[in-house]
CHARMM-style PDB file with segment names, atoms N, HN, CA, C and O in Angstrom:
ATOM      1  N   MET     1     -71.265 -70.166  39.444  1.00  0.00      PROA
ATOM      2  CA  MET     1     -72.407 -70.837  39.170  1.00  0.00      PROA
ATOM      3  C   MET     1     -73.271 -71.015  40.580  1.00  0.00      PROA
ATOM      4  O   MET     1     -72.817 -71.500  41.616  1.00  0.00      PROA
ATOM      5  N   ALA     2     -74.437 -70.580  40.408  1.00  0.00      PROA
ATOM      6  HN  ALA     2     -74.805 -70.185  39.566  1.00  0.00      PROA
ATOM      7  CA  ALA     2     -75.302 -70.654  41.544  1.00  0.00      PROA
ATOM      8  C   ALA     2     -75.888 -72.114  42.078  1.00  0.00      PROA
ATOM      9  O   ALA     2     -76.120 -73.032  41.292  1.00  0.00      PROA
ATOM     10  N   SER     3     -76.078 -72.207  43.380  1.00  0.00      PROA
ATOM     11  HN  SER     3     -75.889 -71.461  44.019  1.00  0.00      PROA
ATOM     12  CA  SER     3     -76.518 -73.562  43.910  1.00  0.00      PROA
ATOM     13  C   SER     3     -77.788 -73.395  44.779  1.00  0.00      PROA
ATOM     14  O   SER     3     -77.809 -72.561  45.685  1.00  0.00      PROA
ATOM     15  N   ASN     4     -78.749 -74.116  44.526  1.00  0.00      PROA
ATOM     16  HN  ASN     4     -78.732 -74.793  43.790  1.00  0.00      PROA
ATOM     17  CA  ASN     4     -79.897 -74.154  45.464  1.00  0.00      PROA
ATOM     18  C   ASN     4     -79.862 -75.051  46.503  1.00  0.00      PROA
ATOM     19  O   ASN     4     -80.889 -75.361  47.107  1.00  0.00      PROA
ATOM     20  N   LYS     5     -78.586 -75.578  46.820  1.00  0.00      PROA
ATOM     21  HN  LYS     5     -77.752 -75.326  46.329  1.00  0.00      PROA
ATOM     22  CA  LYS     5     -78.365 -76.541  47.896  1.00  0.00      PROA
ATOM     23  C   LYS     5     -78.488 -75.813  49.119  1.00  0.00      PROA
ATOM     24  O   LYS     5     -77.907 -74.736  49.255  1.00  0.00      PROA
ATOM     25  N   THR     6     -79.310 -76.389  50.167  1.00  0.00      PROA
ATOM     26  HN  THR     6     -79.782 -77.263  50.057  1.00  0.00      PROA
ATOM     27  CA  THR     6     -79.343 -75.895  51.486  1.00  0.00      PROA
ATOM     28  C   THR     6     -78.255 -76.348  52.412  1.00  0.00      PROA
ATOM     29  O   THR     6     -78.101 -77.545  52.654  1.00  0.00      PROA
ATOM     30  N   LEU     7     -77.552 -75.484  52.896  1.00  0.00      PROA
ATOM     31  HN  LEU     7     -77.677 -74.512  52.700  1.00  0.00      PROA
ATOM     32  CA  LEU     7     -76.452 -75.890  53.597  1.00  0.00      PROA
ATOM     33  C   LEU     7     -76.875 -76.740  54.950  1.00  0.00      PROA
ATOM     34  O   LEU     7     -76.233 -77.737  55.279  1.00  0.00      PROA
ATOM     35  N   VAL     8     -77.820 -76.343  55.581  1.00  0.00      PROA
ATOM     36  HN  VAL     8     -78.342 -75.533  55.313  1.00  0.00      PROA
ATOM     37  CA  VAL     8     -78.377 -76.757  56.785  1.00  0.00      PROA
ATOM     38  C   VAL     8     -79.642 -77.535  56.429  1.00  0.00      PROA
ATOM     39  O   VAL     8     -80.704 -76.913  56.448  1.00  0.00      PROA
ATOM     40  N   PRO     9     -79.640 -78.799  56.115  1.00  0.00      PROA
ATOM     41  CA  PRO     9     -80.944 -79.442  55.608  1.00  0.00      PROA
ATOM     42  C   PRO     9     -82.188 -79.155  56.833  1.00  0.00      PROA
ATOM     43  O   PRO     9     -83.366 -79.047  56.494  1.00  0.00      PROA
ATOM     44  N   GLU    10     -81.841 -79.072  57.983  1.00  0.00      PROA
ATOM     45  HN  GLU    10     -80.884 -79.159  58.259  1.00  0.00      PROA
ATOM     46  CA  GLU    10     -82.926 -78.982  59.111  1.00  0.00      PROA
ATOM     47  C   GLU    10     -83.602 -77.696  59.015  1.00  0.00      PROA
ATOM     48  O   GLU    10     -84.718 -77.558  59.515  1.00  0.00      PROA
ATOM     49  N   ALA    11     -82.951 -76.649  58.350  1.00  0.00      PROA
ATOM     50  HN  ALA    11     -82.044 -76.761  57.944  1.00  0.00      PROA
ATOM     51  CA  ALA    11     -83.494 -75.338  58.022  1.00  0.00      PROA
ATOM     52  C   ALA    11     -84.432 -75.100  56.901  1.00  0.00      PROA
ATOM     53  O   ALA    11     -85.070 -74.053  56.794  1.00  0.00      PROA
ATOM     54  N   LYS    12     -84.509 -76.112  56.044  1.00  0.00      PROA
ATOM     55  HN  LYS    12     -83.991 -76.963  56.131  1.00  0.00      PROA
ATOM     56  CA  LYS    12     -85.294 -76.053  54.771  1.00  0.00      PROA
ATOM     57  C   LYS    12     -86.593 -75.524  54.931  1.00  0.00      PROA
ATOM     58  O   LYS    12     -86.990 -74.596  54.227  1.00  0.00      PROA
ATOM     59  N   ALA    13     -87.434 -76.167  56.002  1.00  0.00      PROA
ATOM     60  HN  ALA    13     -87.111 -76.921  56.574  1.00  0.00      PROA
ATOM     61  CA  ALA    13     -88.816 -75.715  56.076  1.00  0.00      PROA
ATOM     62  C   ALA    13     -88.997 -74.248  56.642  1.00  0.00      PROA
ATOM     63  O   ALA    13     -89.980 -73.570  56.343  1.00  0.00      PROA
ATOM     64  N   ALA    14     -87.921 -73.768  57.536  1.00  0.00      PROA
ATOM     65  HN  ALA    14     -87.123 -74.319  57.779  1.00  0.00      PROA
ATOM     66  CA  ALA    14     -88.021 -72.397  58.009  1.00  0.00      PROA
ATOM     67  C   ALA    14     -87.471 -71.467  56.702  1.00  0.00      PROA
ATOM     68  O   ALA    14     -87.892 -70.328  56.500  1.00  0.00      PROA
ATOM     69  N   LEU    15     -86.686 -71.988  56.038  1.00  0.00      PROA
ATOM     70  HN  LEU    15     -86.344 -72.913  56.202  1.00  0.00      PROA
ATOM     71  CA  LEU    15     -86.352 -70.914  54.894  1.00  0.00      PROA
ATOM     72  C   LEU    15     -87.461 -70.877  53.823  1.00  0.00      PROA
ATOM     73  O   LEU    15     -87.535 -69.849  53.151  1.00  0.00      PROA
ATOM     74  N   GLU    16     -88.265 -71.805  53.604  1.00  0.00      PROA
ATOM     75  HN  GLU    16     -88.204 -72.640  54.150  1.00  0.00      PROA
ATOM     76  CA  GLU    16     -89.458 -71.865  52.767  1.00  0.00      PROA
ATOM     77  C   GLU    16     -90.366 -71.027  53.242  1.00  0.00      PROA
ATOM     78  O   GLU    16     -90.891 -70.237  52.458  1.00  0.00      PROA
ATOM     79  N   LYS    17     -90.705 -71.032  54.528  1.00  0.00      PROA
ATOM     80  HN  LYS    17     -90.278 -71.674  55.165  1.00  0.00      PROA
ATOM     81  CA  LYS    17     -91.441 -70.075  55.156  1.00  0.00      PROA
ATOM     82  C   LYS    17     -91.225 -68.725  55.042  1.00  0.00      PROA
ATOM     83  O   LYS    17     -92.093 -67.931  54.678  1.00  0.00      PROA
ATOM     84  N   PHE    18     -89.912 -68.386  55.387  1.00  0.00      PROA
ATOM     85  HN  PHE    18     -89.207 -69.031  55.682  1.00  0.00      PROA
ATOM     86  CA  PHE    18     -89.246 -67.085  55.285  1.00  0.00      PROA
ATOM     87  C   PHE    18     -89.424 -66.543  53.809  1.00  0.00      PROA
ATOM     88  O   PHE    18     -89.550 -65.340  53.584  1.00  0.00      PROA
ATOM     89  N   LYS    19     -89.427 -67.493  52.834  1.00  0.00      PROA
ATOM     90  HN  LYS    19     -89.325 -68.471  53.017  1.00  0.00      PROA
ATOM     91  CA  LYS    19     -89.370 -66.891  51.394  1.00  0.00      PROA
ATOM     92  C   LYS    19     -90.878 -66.665  51.093  1.00  0.00      PROA
ATOM     93  O   LYS    19     -91.181 -65.744  50.334  1.00  0.00      PROA
ATOM     94  N   MET    20     -91.895 -67.493  51.671  1.00  0.00      PROA
ATOM     95  HN  MET    20     -91.649 -68.241  52.287  1.00  0.00      PROA
ATOM     96  CA  MET    20     -93.099 -67.229  51.374  1.00  0.00      PROA
ATOM     97  C   MET    20     -93.677 -65.893  52.134  1.00  0.00      PROA
ATOM     98  O   MET    20     -94.573 -65.199  51.653  1.00  0.00      PROA
ATOM     99  N   GLU    21     -93.070 -65.650  53.321  1.00  0.00      PROA
ATOM    100  HN  GLU    21     -92.342 -66.214  53.711  1.00  0.00      PROA
ATOM    101  CA  GLU    21     -93.501 -64.447  54.081  1.00  0.00      PROA
ATOM    102  C   GLU    21     -92.882 -63.063  53.207  1.00  0.00      PROA
ATOM    103  O   GLU    21     -93.566 -62.056  53.023  1.00  0.00      PROA
ATOM    104  N   ALA    22     -91.564 -63.209  52.749  1.00  0.00      PROA
ATOM    105  HN  ALA    22     -91.009 -64.027  52.898  1.00  0.00      PROA
ATOM    106  CA  ALA    22     -90.888 -62.053  51.977  1.00  0.00      PROA
ATOM    107  C   ALA    22     -91.774 -61.864  50.667  1.00  0.00      PROA
ATOM    108  O   ALA    22     -92.151 -60.735  50.350  1.00  0.00      PROA
ATOM    109  N   ALA    23     -92.081 -62.920  49.957  1.00  0.00      PROA
ATOM    110  HN  ALA    23     -91.774 -63.837  50.215  1.00  0.00      PROA
ATOM    111  CA  ALA    23     -93.007 -62.720  48.860  1.00  0.00      PROA
ATOM    112  C   ALA    23     -94.313 -61.940  49.101  1.00  0.00      PROA
ATOM    113  O   ALA    23     -94.672 -60.967  48.439  1.00  0.00      PROA
ATOM    114  N   SER    24     -94.951 -62.469  50.091  1.00  0.00      PROA
ATOM    115  HN  SER    24     -94.659 -63.260  50.629  1.00  0.00      PROA
ATOM    116  CA  SER    24     -96.279 -61.753  50.526  1.00  0.00      PROA
ATOM    117  C   SER    24     -95.881 -60.169  50.924  1.00  0.00      PROA
ATOM    118  O   SER    24     -96.662 -59.282  50.579  1.00  0.00      PROA
ATOM    119  N   GLU    25     -94.841 -59.881  51.544  1.00  0.00      PROA
ATOM    120  HN  GLU    25     -94.206 -60.602  51.824  1.00  0.00      PROA
ATOM    121  CA  GLU    25     -94.578 -58.541  51.947  1.00  0.00      PROA
ATOM    122  C   GLU    25     -94.294 -57.624  50.533  1.00  0.00      PROA
ATOM    123  O   GLU    25     -94.619 -56.439  50.457  1.00  0.00      PROA
ATOM    124  N   VAL    26     -93.740 -58.252  49.610  1.00  0.00      PROA
ATOM    125  HN  VAL    26     -93.475 -59.214  49.672  1.00  0.00      PROA
ATOM    126  CA  VAL    26     -93.549 -57.398  48.433  1.00  0.00      PROA
ATOM    127  C   VAL    26     -94.593 -57.670  47.365  1.00  0.00      PROA
ATOM    128  O   VAL    26     -94.348 -57.276  46.225  1.00  0.00      PROA
ATOM    129  N   GLY    27     -95.689 -58.281  47.607  1.00  0.00      PROA
ATOM    130  HN  GLY    27     -95.887 -58.602  48.533  1.00  0.00      PROA
ATOM    131  CA  GLY    27     -96.910 -58.545  46.786  1.00  0.00      PROA
ATOM    132  C   GLY    27     -96.675 -59.444  45.687  1.00  0.00      PROA
ATOM    133  O   GLY    27     -97.297 -59.288  44.636  1.00  0.00      PROA
ATOM    134  N   VAL    28     -95.850 -60.355  45.827  1.00  0.00      PROA
ATOM    135  HN  VAL    28     -95.345 -60.482  46.681  1.00  0.00      PROA
ATOM    136  CA  VAL    28     -95.687 -61.451  44.708  1.00  0.00      PROA
ATOM    137  C   VAL    28     -96.410 -62.664  45.135  1.00  0.00      PROA
ATOM    138  O   VAL    28     -96.276 -63.102  46.277  1.00  0.00      PROA
ATOM    139  N   ASN    29     -97.245 -63.276  44.172  1.00  0.00      PROA
ATOM    140  HN  ASN    29     -97.354 -62.920  43.244  1.00  0.00      PROA
ATOM    141  CA  ASN    29     -98.089 -64.318  44.588  1.00  0.00      PROA
ATOM    142  C   ASN    29     -97.054 -65.556  44.181  1.00  0.00      PROA
ATOM    143  O   ASN    29     -96.737 -65.880  43.036  1.00  0.00      PROA
ATOM    144  N   LEU    30     -96.636 -66.128  45.364  1.00  0.00      PROA
ATOM    145  HN  LEU    30     -96.893 -65.865  46.294  1.00  0.00      PROA
ATOM    146  CA  LEU    30     -95.735 -67.359  45.201  1.00  0.00      PROA
ATOM    147  C   LEU    30     -96.443 -68.543  45.678  1.00  0.00      PROA
ATOM    148  O   LEU    30     -97.147 -68.482  46.686  1.00  0.00      PROA
ATOM    149  N   THR    31     -96.302 -69.564  45.038  1.00  0.00      PROA
ATOM    150  HN  THR    31     -95.731 -69.613  44.219  1.00  0.00      PROA
ATOM    151  CA  THR    31     -96.931 -70.887  45.321  1.00  0.00      PROA
ATOM    152  C   THR    31     -96.017 -71.836  45.727  1.00  0.00      PROA
ATOM    153  O   THR    31     -94.815 -71.710  45.498  1.00  0.00      PROA
ATOM    154  N   GLN    32     -96.545 -72.880  46.377  1.00  0.00      PROA
ATOM    155  HN  GLN    32     -97.522 -72.982  46.563  1.00  0.00      PROA
ATOM    156  CA  GLN    32     -95.657 -74.118  46.732  1.00  0.00      PROA
ATOM    157  C   GLN    32     -95.263 -74.853  45.398  1.00  0.00      PROA
ATOM    158  O   GLN    32     -96.083 -74.986  44.490  1.00  0.00      PROA
ATOM    159  N   GLY    33     -94.041 -75.300  45.323  1.00  0.00      PROA
ATOM    160  HN  GLY    33     -93.375 -75.192  46.061  1.00  0.00      PROA
ATOM    161  CA  GLY    33     -93.701 -76.083  43.975  1.00  0.00      PROA
ATOM    162  C   GLY    33     -93.070 -75.052  42.945  1.00  0.00      PROA
ATOM    163  O   GLY    33     -92.250 -74.195  43.273  1.00  0.00      PROA
ATOM    164  N   TYR    34     -93.524 -75.232  41.735  1.00  0.00      PROA
ATOM    165  HN  TYR    34     -94.190 -75.929  41.469  1.00  0.00      PROA
ATOM    166  CA  TYR    34     -93.115 -74.546  40.576  1.00  0.00      PROA
ATOM    167  C   TYR    34     -93.553 -73.321  40.488  1.00  0.00      PROA
ATOM    168  O   TYR    34     -94.763 -73.113  40.579  1.00  0.00      PROA
ATOM    169  N   ASN    35     -92.593 -72.214  40.282  1.00  0.00      PROA
ATOM    170  HN  ASN    35     -91.610 -72.384  40.208  1.00  0.00      PROA
ATOM    171  CA  ASN    35     -92.731 -70.809  40.111  1.00  0.00      PROA
ATOM    172  C   ASN    35     -92.053 -70.141  39.000  1.00  0.00      PROA
ATOM    173  O   ASN    35     -91.710 -68.959  39.000  1.00  0.00      PROA
ATOM    174  N   GLY    36     -91.868 -71.071  37.954  1.00  0.00      PROA
ATOM    175  HN  GLY    36     -92.146 -72.032  37.954  1.00  0.00      PROA
ATOM    176  CA  GLY    36     -91.008 -70.630  36.933  1.00  0.00      PROA
ATOM    177  C   GLY    36     -91.769 -69.457  36.060  1.00  0.00      PROA
ATOM    178  O   GLY    36     -91.190 -68.925  35.113  1.00  0.00      PROA
ATOM    179  N   ASP    37     -92.970 -69.131  36.407  1.00  0.00      PROA
ATOM    180  HN  ASP    37     -93.440 -69.563  37.176  1.00  0.00      PROA
ATOM    181  CA  ASP    37     -93.777 -68.193  35.612  1.00  0.00      PROA
ATOM    182  C   ASP    37     -93.348 -66.808  36.154  1.00  0.00      PROA
ATOM    183  O   ASP    37     -93.717 -65.812  35.532  1.00  0.00      PROA
ATOM    184  N   LEU    38     -92.630 -66.681  37.214  1.00  0.00      PROA
ATOM    185  HN  LEU    38     -92.330 -67.490  37.720  1.00  0.00      PROA
ATOM    186  CA  LEU    38     -92.342 -65.276  37.788  1.00  0.00      PROA
ATOM    187  C   LEU    38     -91.158 -64.511  36.930  1.00  0.00      PROA
ATOM    188  O   LEU    38     -90.170 -65.066  36.450  1.00  0.00      PROA
ATOM    189  N   THR    39     -91.461 -63.211  36.852  1.00  0.00      PROA
ATOM    190  HN  THR    39     -92.264 -62.760  37.242  1.00  0.00      PROA
ATOM    191  CA  THR    39     -90.504 -62.486  36.111  1.00  0.00      PROA
ATOM    192  C   THR    39     -89.193 -62.317  36.867  1.00  0.00      PROA
ATOM    193  O   THR    39     -89.189 -62.560  38.074  1.00  0.00      PROA
ATOM    194  N   ALA    40     -88.200 -61.964  36.321  1.00  0.00      PROA
ATOM    195  HN  ALA    40     -88.203 -61.767  35.340  1.00  0.00      PROA
ATOM    196  CA  ALA    40     -86.956 -61.592  37.046  1.00  0.00      PROA
ATOM    197  C   ALA    40     -86.997 -60.571  38.073  1.00  0.00      PROA
ATOM    198  O   ALA    40     -86.312 -60.569  39.096  1.00  0.00      PROA
ATOM    199  N   ARG    41     -87.925 -59.628  37.696  1.00  0.00      PROA
ATOM    200  HN  ARG    41     -88.482 -59.630  36.866  1.00  0.00      PROA
ATOM    201  CA  ARG    41     -88.109 -58.643  38.807  1.00  0.00      PROA
ATOM    202  C   ARG    41     -88.778 -59.045  39.930  1.00  0.00      PROA
ATOM    203  O   ARG    41     -88.413 -58.599  41.018  1.00  0.00      PROA
ATOM    204  N   GLN    42     -89.812 -59.910  39.848  1.00  0.00      PROA
ATOM    205  HN  GLN    42     -90.109 -60.273  38.965  1.00  0.00      PROA
ATOM    206  CA  GLN    42     -90.601 -60.433  41.049  1.00  0.00      PROA
ATOM    207  C   GLN    42     -89.581 -61.422  41.797  1.00  0.00      PROA
ATOM    208  O   GLN    42     -89.506 -61.387  43.025  1.00  0.00      PROA
ATOM    209  N   ALA    43     -88.856 -62.241  41.092  1.00  0.00      PROA
ATOM    210  HN  ALA    43     -88.917 -62.269  40.095  1.00  0.00      PROA
ATOM    211  CA  ALA    43     -87.910 -63.029  42.005  1.00  0.00      PROA
ATOM    212  C   ALA    43     -86.854 -62.234  42.544  1.00  0.00      PROA
ATOM    213  O   ALA    43     -86.427 -62.518  43.663  1.00  0.00      PROA
ATOM    214  N   GLY    44     -86.404 -61.339  41.945  1.00  0.00      PROA
ATOM    215  HN  GLY    44     -86.751 -61.108  41.036  1.00  0.00      PROA
ATOM    216  CA  GLY    44     -85.411 -60.400  42.483  1.00  0.00      PROA
ATOM    217  C   GLY    44     -85.807 -59.674  43.685  1.00  0.00      PROA
ATOM    218  O   GLY    44     -85.023 -59.452  44.608  1.00  0.00      PROA
ATOM    219  N   SER    45     -87.271 -59.233  43.665  1.00  0.00      PROA
ATOM    220  HN  SER    45     -87.908 -59.413  42.915  1.00  0.00      PROA
ATOM    221  CA  SER    45     -87.993 -58.490  44.762  1.00  0.00      PROA
ATOM    222  C   SER    45     -87.932 -59.478  45.953  1.00  0.00      PROA
ATOM    223  O   SER    45     -87.622 -59.070  47.073  1.00  0.00      PROA
ATOM    224  N   ILE    46     -88.233 -60.797  45.709  1.00  0.00      PROA
ATOM    225  HN  ILE    46     -88.485 -61.128  44.800  1.00  0.00      PROA
ATOM    226  CA  ILE    46     -88.340 -61.656  46.823  1.00  0.00      PROA
ATOM    227  C   ILE    46     -86.937 -61.814  47.483  1.00  0.00      PROA
ATOM    228  O   ILE    46     -86.818 -61.704  48.704  1.00  0.00      PROA
ATOM    229  N   GLY    47     -85.962 -62.053  46.738  1.00  0.00      PROA
ATOM    230  HN  GLY    47     -86.059 -62.143  45.746  1.00  0.00      PROA
ATOM    231  CA  GLY    47     -84.627 -62.237  47.159  1.00  0.00      PROA
ATOM    232  C   GLY    47     -84.081 -60.918  48.019  1.00  0.00      PROA
ATOM    233  O   GLY    47     -83.602 -61.023  49.148  1.00  0.00      PROA
ATOM    234  N   GLY    48     -84.207 -59.856  47.414  1.00  0.00      PROA
ATOM    235  HN  GLY    48     -84.596 -59.771  46.497  1.00  0.00      PROA
ATOM    236  CA  GLY    48     -83.916 -58.486  48.008  1.00  0.00      PROA
ATOM    237  C   GLY    48     -84.684 -58.370  49.321  1.00  0.00      PROA
ATOM    238  O   GLY    48     -83.978 -58.006  50.261  1.00  0.00      PROA
ATOM    239  N   GLN    49     -85.841 -58.574  49.575  1.00  0.00      PROA
ATOM    240  HN  GLN    49     -86.415 -58.870  48.811  1.00  0.00      PROA
ATOM    241  CA  GLN    49     -86.560 -58.511  50.734  1.00  0.00      PROA
ATOM    242  C   GLN    49     -86.017 -59.595  51.747  1.00  0.00      PROA
ATOM    243  O   GLN    49     -85.894 -59.351  52.947  1.00  0.00      PROA
ATOM    244  N   MET    50     -85.733 -60.687  51.230  1.00  0.00      PROA
ATOM    245  HN  MET    50     -85.833 -60.884  50.255  1.00  0.00      PROA
ATOM    246  CA  MET    50     -85.085 -61.768  52.188  1.00  0.00      PROA
ATOM    247  C   MET    50     -83.670 -61.164  52.710  1.00  0.00      PROA
ATOM    248  O   MET    50     -83.388 -61.156  53.908  1.00  0.00      PROA
ATOM    249  N   VAL    51     -82.946 -60.741  51.865  1.00  0.00      PROA
ATOM    250  HN  VAL    51     -83.175 -60.748  50.892  1.00  0.00      PROA
ATOM    251  CA  VAL    51     -81.620 -60.122  52.400  1.00  0.00      PROA
ATOM    252  C   VAL    51     -81.748 -58.907  53.216  1.00  0.00      PROA
ATOM    253  O   VAL    51     -80.931 -58.669  54.105  1.00  0.00      PROA
ATOM    254  N   LYS    52     -82.767 -58.103  52.947  1.00  0.00      PROA
ATOM    255  HN  LYS    52     -83.431 -58.297  52.225  1.00  0.00      PROA
ATOM    256  CA  LYS    52     -82.962 -57.046  53.836  1.00  0.00      PROA
ATOM    257  C   LYS    52     -83.418 -57.212  55.079  1.00  0.00      PROA
ATOM    258  O   LYS    52     -83.128 -56.428  55.982  1.00  0.00      PROA
ATOM    259  N   LYS    53     -84.202 -58.286  55.245  1.00  0.00      PROA
ATOM    260  HN  LYS    53     -84.437 -58.923  54.511  1.00  0.00      PROA
ATOM    261  CA  LYS    53     -84.549 -58.843  56.545  1.00  0.00      PROA
ATOM    262  C   LYS    53     -83.614 -59.462  57.370  1.00  0.00      PROA
ATOM    263  O   LYS    53     -83.607 -59.315  58.592  1.00  0.00      PROA
ATOM    264  N   MET    54     -82.747 -60.218  56.687  1.00  0.00      PROA
ATOM    265  HN  MET    54     -82.753 -60.338  55.694  1.00  0.00      PROA
ATOM    266  CA  MET    54     -81.470 -60.807  57.235  1.00  0.00      PROA
ATOM    267  C   MET    54     -80.542 -59.914  57.823  1.00  0.00      PROA
ATOM    268  O   MET    54     -79.983 -60.127  58.899  1.00  0.00      PROA
ATOM    269  N   ILE    55     -80.357 -58.773  57.013  1.00  0.00      PROA
ATOM    270  HN  ILE    55     -80.811 -58.600  56.139  1.00  0.00      PROA
ATOM    271  CA  ILE    55     -79.406 -57.886  57.403  1.00  0.00      PROA
ATOM    272  C   ILE    55     -79.936 -56.949  58.672  1.00  0.00      PROA
ATOM    273  O   ILE    55     -79.157 -56.479  59.501  1.00  0.00      PROA
ATOM    274  N   GLU    56     -81.184 -56.774  58.696  1.00  0.00      PROA
ATOM    275  HN  GLU    56     -81.816 -57.156  58.022  1.00  0.00      PROA
ATOM    276  CA  GLU    56     -81.885 -56.109  59.748  1.00  0.00      PROA
ATOM    277  C   GLU    56     -81.763 -57.084  60.970  1.00  0.00      PROA
ATOM    278  O   GLU    56     -81.378 -56.607  62.037  1.00  0.00      PROA
ATOM    279  N   SER    57     -82.003 -58.152  60.903  1.00  0.00      PROA
ATOM    280  HN  SER    57     -82.315 -58.540  60.036  1.00  0.00      PROA
ATOM    281  CA  SER    57     -81.981 -59.177  61.904  1.00  0.00      PROA
ATOM    282  C   SER    57     -80.529 -59.209  62.643  1.00  0.00      PROA
ATOM    283  O   SER    57     -80.349 -59.254  63.860  1.00  0.00      PROA
ATOM    284  N   TYR    58     -79.595 -59.176  61.686  1.00  0.00      PROA
ATOM    285  HN  TYR    58     -79.741 -59.139  60.698  1.00  0.00      PROA
ATOM    286  CA  TYR    58     -78.193 -59.171  62.262  1.00  0.00      PROA
ATOM    287  C   TYR    58     -77.890 -57.875  62.766  1.00  0.00      PROA
ATOM    288  O   TYR    58     -77.125 -57.841  63.729  1.00  0.00      PROA
ATOM    289  N   GLU    59     -78.330 -56.804  62.318  1.00  0.00      PROA
ATOM    290  HN  GLU    59     -78.952 -56.832  61.535  1.00  0.00      PROA
ATOM    291  CA  GLU    59     -77.910 -55.400  62.933  1.00  0.00      PROA
ATOM    292  C   GLU    59     -78.564 -55.384  64.231  1.00  0.00      PROA
ATOM    293  O   GLU    59     -77.976 -54.729  65.091  1.00  0.00      PROA
ATOM    294  N   ASN    60     -79.809 -56.041  64.618  1.00  0.00      PROA
ATOM    295  HN  ASN    60     -80.287 -56.573  63.919  1.00  0.00      PROA
ATOM    296  CA  ASN    60     -80.507 -55.979  65.860  1.00  0.00      PROA
ATOM    297  C   ASN    60     -79.695 -56.855  66.820  1.00  0.00      PROA
ATOM    298  O   ASN    60     -79.564 -56.508  67.994  1.00  0.00      PROA
ATOM    299  N   GLN    61     -79.164 -57.948  66.363  1.00  0.00      PROA
ATOM    300  HN  GLN    61     -79.271 -58.230  65.409  1.00  0.00      PROA
ATOM    301  CA  GLN    61     -78.433 -58.861  67.240  1.00  0.00      PROA
ATOM    302  C   GLN    61     -77.105 -58.276  67.804  1.00  0.00      PROA
ATOM    303  O   GLN    61     -76.542 -58.518  68.871  1.00  0.00      PROA
ATOM    304  N   ILE    62     -76.761 -57.435  66.784  1.00  0.00      PROA
ATOM    305  HN  ILE    62     -77.218 -57.238  65.917  1.00  0.00      PROA
ATOM    306  CA  ILE    62     -75.281 -56.727  67.215  1.00  0.00      PROA
ATOM    307  C   ILE    62     -75.783 -55.746  68.230  1.00  0.00      PROA
ATOM    308  O   ILE    62     -75.340 -55.747  69.379  1.00  0.00      PROA
ATOM    309  N   LYS    63     -76.778 -54.839  67.785  1.00  0.00      PROA
ATOM    310  HN  LYS    63     -77.138 -54.838  66.852  1.00  0.00      PROA
ATOM    311  CA  LYS    63     -77.146 -53.854  68.925  1.00  0.00      PROA
ATOM    312  C   LYS    63     -77.464 -54.285  70.213  1.00  0.00      PROA
ATOM    313  O   LYS    63     -77.154 -53.595  71.184  1.00  0.00      PROA
ATOM    314  N   THR    64     -78.119 -55.478  70.342  1.00  0.00      PROA
ATOM    315  HN  THR    64     -78.371 -56.038  69.552  1.00  0.00      PROA
ATOM    316  CA  THR    64     -78.603 -55.878  71.634  1.00  0.00      PROA
ATOM    317  C   THR    64     -77.420 -56.730  72.330  1.00  0.00      PROA
ATOM    318  O   THR    64     -77.542 -57.057  73.510  1.00  0.00      PROA
ATOM    319  N   SER    65     -76.281 -57.084  71.590  1.00  0.00      PROA
ATOM    320  HN  SER    65     -76.182 -56.818  70.631  1.00  0.00      PROA
ATOM    321  CA  SER    65     -75.221 -57.775  72.389  1.00  0.00      PROA
ATOM    322  C   SER    65     -74.131 -56.855  72.841  1.00  0.00      PROA
ATOM    323  O   SER    65     -73.119 -57.278  73.400  1.00  0.00      PROA
ATOM    324  N   LYS    66     -74.357 -55.550  72.584  1.00  0.00      PROA
ATOM    325  HN  LYS    66     -75.179 -55.206  72.130  1.00  0.00      PROA
ATOM    326  CA  LYS    66     -73.406 -54.479  73.235  1.00  0.00      PROA
ATOM    327  C   LYS    66     -73.795 -54.151  74.598  1.00  0.00      PROA
ATOM    328  OT1 LYS    66     -73.147 -53.326  75.243  1.00  0.00      PROA
TER     329      LYS     66
END
């Protein structure tokens, strides 16, 4: 079962900004608040872009720590 609970409440604003940036990068018009009119494909592309950027960031951290 999926949960929308933010594990670190202090990060909520940064995560929201990150989501908006990812949506913009994939060309999805995301608004503050309700976005239930998005298709599964649009929502998935936002999540996929977020994961892609997180993996890229982690790989860069590993590369610079060596």
